Structures are given as C-alpha cells and as structure tokens.
N, C-alpha and C positions, 0 to 999 in steps of 0.2 A: 423558679421562685413560686412559692405557695400563693395562690390567689388570695387567700385569707390572711396573709401576713399583715397587711395594713389594718385588718380588724383587730388583731391582737396588739398591735402597736399603738392604736388609738386610745389615749387615756385622758384627753383633755376634760371630758365630761366627768370621769371618775375623780379627777383631782378637785373639781369644783364641788362635787357631791361630798367629798371628805371634809371640805371646809364649811359645809352646810349652807352653801350659797346657790345651789342648783335651782334655777327658776322654771324649768321646763317639765312638761308631762305631769303637772299636778292634777290629780283627779278631783273633779268637782262632785260633791256628794248630793247637794241640793242646789237648785238654781231658781231663784225668784226674780231674776233680772238684775236690778241694781245691787242686790245683796246675794251672795252665794255662800255655801258652806264648803270649806276645804279643811281636811284634817280635823274635823269636829268643831271648827269655830267659824263664826260668821265673819265674812270679809266683804268690804265694799268693792264692787267690781268696777275697775277703771281701765279695762283692757278688752272688752268684748266688742265684736262687730255686729251685735244684735241692735242695730242703730235705732229702730223704732220700738224696741222692746216687745216684739210680737211672738217670740218663741214660747211664751207662757200665756198668750192671750187665749181666753176661753173659746172664742170662735175658731181660732186656728187649731186648737187641740180637738175640738168637736169635729171639725171637717176631716182631720186626720183619722180619727177613730171611725167615722162613718165610711171613709174610703177603704180602710182595712176590712171592715165588715162586708162591704160590697164586692171588692176586687181581690181580697187576700193581701198577702204581705209583699209580693213581688210580681214582676211581669214575665219572668222566665224566658226572656228573649230580647233581641234587639228591636229598635224601632223599625228597622228594615224588614223584619220578618213577622214574628208573632207578638212583639212587645209594644205595639201601639194601642193605647186606650183612648176612649173618647175624652177622658180627662186631659190627656196630652194635647189633643187637638183644640180643646176648649181653652187651655192655658195659652197656647200659641196664638189663638184668635184674640183673646183678651189682651195679651201683651202687645200685639200688633196695633190694636186700637189705642192702648195706653201710650205707646211711643210714636204713634202716627206714621208707622211704616207699612209697607205692603205685606210683609210676612215676618214671622218669627219661627225659629227652629230650636227645639230643646236638645240639650245634651245631659249626660248623667252626672257630670261634675263641672264646676266652673273651670278648674285646671284643664280638664279635658277639652273644653270648648275651643281654646286657642289652638290646640293640636288638631281639631277638626276643621278649623278655618284656614290657618296660614299655610301649612304644607299642601293643602288641597288646592288653594288658589295660586300659590307662588311656586312655579315649576322651573324647569330648565330654561335658562336665559332671562328669568325674571329676577326682580330685586325686592327684598323686604328691607325697609329702612326703619330702624327701631330706636326709640329713646334709650339712652344708656341705663336709665334707672327703671325701666319697665319691669313689671312683675315677673317672677320666675316662670310662670306658665307661658308667658310670651317668649321668653328666652329659650325655653325648651322647644317650643313650636318653631322658632326661628332656626334652631339647630337641626330640627327634623327636616325643614325645607332645604337647608344647606346640604344636608346629607343626600337629598334627592337632586343635587347639583344646581339648585337655585343659589343666588348670591345673597349674603346677609351683611348689611353694613349698619353702623350705629352713628348717632350724633349725640353731642353733649346734652346733658339733662335739661330739658325744657328750653333749649337754646335754639331759637328759630333761625338765627343767622347761621349757625352751624348746620342746621338741617338744610337750609338752602345751599350752603357751600357743598355739602355732601351729595345732595341729589343732583346738583348742576353738573357733577362730574360723571354721572351715569349715562349710558347710551340712550339717546332720545327715543329710539325705537323699542326699548325694553319695557316690559310690564313692570309696574312699580306699586308697592303697597306700603304706605306710611302707617306705622303702628305706634300707639301711645296709650298709656294709662290716661283716664280722664281725671281722676283724683289719684295721685301717687300714694301707694299703700304705706310707705315708710314715713315720708315727711308731710303728707296731707296736702301738698300743693296741687293746684288745678292747672291742667295743661293750657298753654296759650293757643286755644283752639282756633281763634279767628285768624291768626297768622299761619298756623299749620294748614288750615283749610285753603288759605290763599296760595300758599306754596304748592300744595297738592294740585290745585287747579292750573297753576302756572306751568307745572312740569308734567301734566297729564297723569298724575298718580291717583290711585284709589286710597281711601282712608278706612282704618279700623281703630275704634276707640274702645278701650276696656273700661267699662263703667261699674266694675265690681264695688268700688267705694264711692260711687256717685249717685246711683239710683236710691231714692229715698233720702238723699242728703242735699243735693243741689238741683237746680232747674225748676221749672214751673211744676208745683205739686210733686216734687221729687223725681222728675222725669230725666234727670241726668245731665251730662255735660253739653250735649248738642242743644238741649232745651235752655240751658243756662245762657248760652250765647246766641240764641235764636237761629241756630244752624241745623234744625231738624231735617230740612230738605237737602242739606248739603253733604252731610257725613254719610258715607256709603254703608258702613257696617258698624253696629254697636254690639259689643258682647258684654255679658254680665253673669252674675251668679245668683243663686237663691239662698246662699248660706249666710247672708248678712241681713239686709232689709227684709227679705222675703221669708226669713225664719225657717228655712228648710235646707235642702241639699239639691244641687243640680246647677246647670248653666243654660245660657241661651245666646243666640245671636239674632239681631233684628236688622232688616235691610230689605232690598228689593226681592221680589218673588223669584226672579230668574237667577240671581246670585245664590239664594238659599236653596233653590231647586237643584242647582249644580252641586252644592256642598252636600245636600241630602243624599245624592246618588253616587258620591265619590269619596266622602270622608270616612277613612278607616275607623277613626275614633267614634263615629256614630254607628256604622254598619256592623262593627264587630264588638260592640259593647252593649250590655243589657240596659234597657231603657230605665228612666227614672221611676222609682217605686210609686204605687198609688198614694201612699201616705205623704211622700215628699211633694208630689204634684198637687195634691189637695191642699196641703199646707201653704204652698206658694200661691195658689188661687185665693185662698182665704185671706192671706196677707195682702194680696193685691186689692181685694175688696176693701179692706180696712184703709189702705193707703189712699185709695180713691175717695173714700167717704170721709176720711179724717186727715186732710192735708196739714192741719194744725200740728200734727205730730212732727212733721219736718221742721216747722218753725221753732218748736220747743227744743228739738235736737240741736239746732244751730245756736239757739240762745244758750243752752247748757254748755256747749263746747266753748262758745265765745266768753262766757263768764269765767270759766276756769282758765282759759288762755290769757285773758286780761289780768286776772289776779296773780297767776304765776309769773307773768312778765313784770308786774308791779313789785313782786317779791324779790326780783333780781335773778330769776332763773334764765338760762339760755334756751328760749322757746322758739321753735320754728313757727314763724308767723303764718297765718292762713285764715280760712273761713269755712272749713269743713269740720267733720266730726272728729278728726284726728288731731291730737295736740302732743307733739313730741318734745321732750325735754332732753337737751344734749348734756351729757355728763363727761364725755371725753376719753374714757379708757374702759377696757373690759373689766378690770379689777373694780373700778369705781361703780360700774354698772351693776355688777353682781352684788356688791356691798349695799348699794342703794336699794336694789330690788328686795334684798333680805330685810332691811330695816323697814321699808314700806310694808312688806308682807307681815312682819311681826307686829306692826302697829295697825293692821287691819285694812290695808289697801292693796289690791292686786293690780299690777301693771304688766306690760310686756317688755322684756329686755331684749334690745337689739345690739349685738356685738359684731366685731369684725369676724369674718370678711363679709357678713351680711350688710354691713354699712362700712364706709371708709374709716380708716384710723382717724381718731379725733371726733368722729360723729356718732360714737356709741351713745345710745339713748334709752330713756324710759319712754316708750311709746304708749301714750294714754289715748283712749277713745271713749266716746260718750253716747248715751242713749236718751231718747225722749222721755223715758220713764225714770231717769234720775231726778230726784227732787233736790231742792236747795240744801237740805240737811246732808244729803250724800255728797254734793259738790263741795260744800264748806268743809266737810270732814276730809275729803281728798286734798284740798288746798292746804288746810291746817297741818295735815300729816306731811305733805311735801315740804312745807316750811320747817317743821320740826326736824325732819331728816336732813334737809338741805343744810341747815345750820350745823348739825352734828358732823356732817361730812365736809364742811367748809365750802359748799357750792354757792351759798348766799351769805 
C-alpha cells in the first residue's frame, strides 16, 4: 500500500471549504489586539490566547527590537552547546522569583516542554497518570514515555475519585507522576488541585501541572494554579508557555533545582533543539515586567470573561461554567459548529471552532476567549452577535 494513500483519500477539509464554512488557517493581516483584519475587513477577536493583550504593547515590541539589534535573529545552537544567552539565564532567574521556585528551565516551544519533562523523568517501570482531557502536548509526551517502556494510565476528566482508584492499583514501589492541565484548554475548567495534591502525597507520587492557560489568568498576580490554591510549595513541577500571557514563543518548567538540573542534562527535546530566539526571550521578559507591575490586567481579564459568560448564559446558550478566560459555547454537532462559525465571522466576530474528534460528540463548541484589552464595546458586540446568530440557528 502507498504510504500517501490516506493523504489522497482525506477530503473532509475540502468538503467544508466547498461549502464556504472552513474556519481554520485564516491569515490575519493586521493585529491590534481586540480587533484584527482578516480578508480586508475588521473583525472583533474573541478567540485569541493573548490574555493580557501584550503582543502589541510598545514595551514588548521595543524590547524585541533591541534584542535583535544586540544578538541577531537566532542563537544557531542548542542551550546545551552554543545557544545559551545571558537573556535566557535572566528570564529563568526572573521566572523562578515570580513563581517562588528554586529554578526554571526554558524550552523552545510550549509543546516541546512536555516532551522534555515527561519521557525524561518517567522511565522503565515508572507510571505517568494523566487526566483524560489533558492537552495534546502532554498526550504526545506520555506516548513517548510509553514507547520507552514506561507505563501510561489515564483517569476520568478532573475526577479525583477516579484518580485515586487508578493510582491505588499501581505498584507501591513504582515511581509515579500525576500530570494535569491547571486550566483545561478546551472547557476552561480549573483542576481540583487540592484533592489531586492530597492523592499524590498519599500514594508517593510527584506532580506536574500544565499552566499554559493559567499564568496571567488565575492565582495571586496571575501566578497560576498552585498560587490559586496556596499550594506553591506542594506542587513539584509547573510547566507553561510564552505564547499566551507572555506574548511570545517558547516554554518553561519551574521546580526544584535538582529536578531541573537532571532534565537539563537528559532531555532530548532540550539538548537537540535550537534555543529560544533573542527576540522571543526578550519579549517574554518584557511581558513579565508588565505583569508584575500591572496586576490589574489580570483582574480586568477575568472581569471581561465573566461579563460575557454571564450574559451568554442569561441569553440561553449552553455555556461551560467557569472563572477563567475561556468561555466555551456548546452547539452540539460539527455541521452546526461550522455554520455558526461562518455566521459569526460574517457578522464580524472571530471565534475558535472545536469539532469531533477534538471534542466528544455532542460537545462541539464555539470556544471563545478574552483579553484584558477588550473594552465593553467589544464585549457587547460579541454578545449581541452571538444572540443574533443563536436565534437564526435556533440555539436560543
């Protein structure tokens, strides 16, 4: 059989394109934060992970330009060899202070960070115990660990009784790593971290929390999930990304110096990958400066998301309840999801379309997310447009 046969047979995307309902890979021509330009028209953005609106902040752009002028455009090597800049060391130091941990280690992407941590720590005879709805980067890292003869087991989404049931069946002598999103990227729910941590301690497991959608969103001053629950000294490892709150690209893990030292000298994802660029590192540093000096951005972000969540619920939409920046609206089928996306887009609102198998059947959704730089005029327009389209489609 031809290896490419499946490529020629795949036509799902082509069919949606023919119907004019294809919502993916839309090129943004101008980006001003709450409003973007796509296909020559202004669109209110309700799908960005630019939570604090810092990608266009003057100080972030200025720091990026200065870094390129000083260091050039790339590092041309891995952190392990010739790719470490003093900028990397400074960002690691500052983040460790911010999170209150002994150390921080940078990776080139957030997706890559999980692959640098999990297969490195979880080896033959060890177990990684993972929430069923964890992000794809964690799933990929779990499978890498399994390929290295470690064991990979899952528990029901945010179900701590099931976590305890699953972990209680594992060998007492085995090494165990419990992995969960802090804020789940699809539904926006927050992990039950107090119970998860208690179970970890009971069964001698270590913990890894993915705070990609948590930093800048929850916790004291936006310090993430452990801070939200006053468990900063309890959680072993926290990983995250620079592509959301920090207005850049890259990833990090925060934790004990000894654990990160081991990862630094054994993780293939770090050793064999070029280091974060000077521009992306400087942008993350500048964003961290702003987050520390202007924590009110976090307050406004949550206020904005809460306003939209409340008003969509009152309008009769099936909204996943929560208290983060993510506000998902369940529509219930792939066809309806594509139709609703198109109508919202034609009316000047951009959202993210989640269909099966990315979400279970019946949970297809418009995943909206908000920024601290959204003003009431943007939020009101988003809600009004949802109401108009929802009535047209019989959702409300």
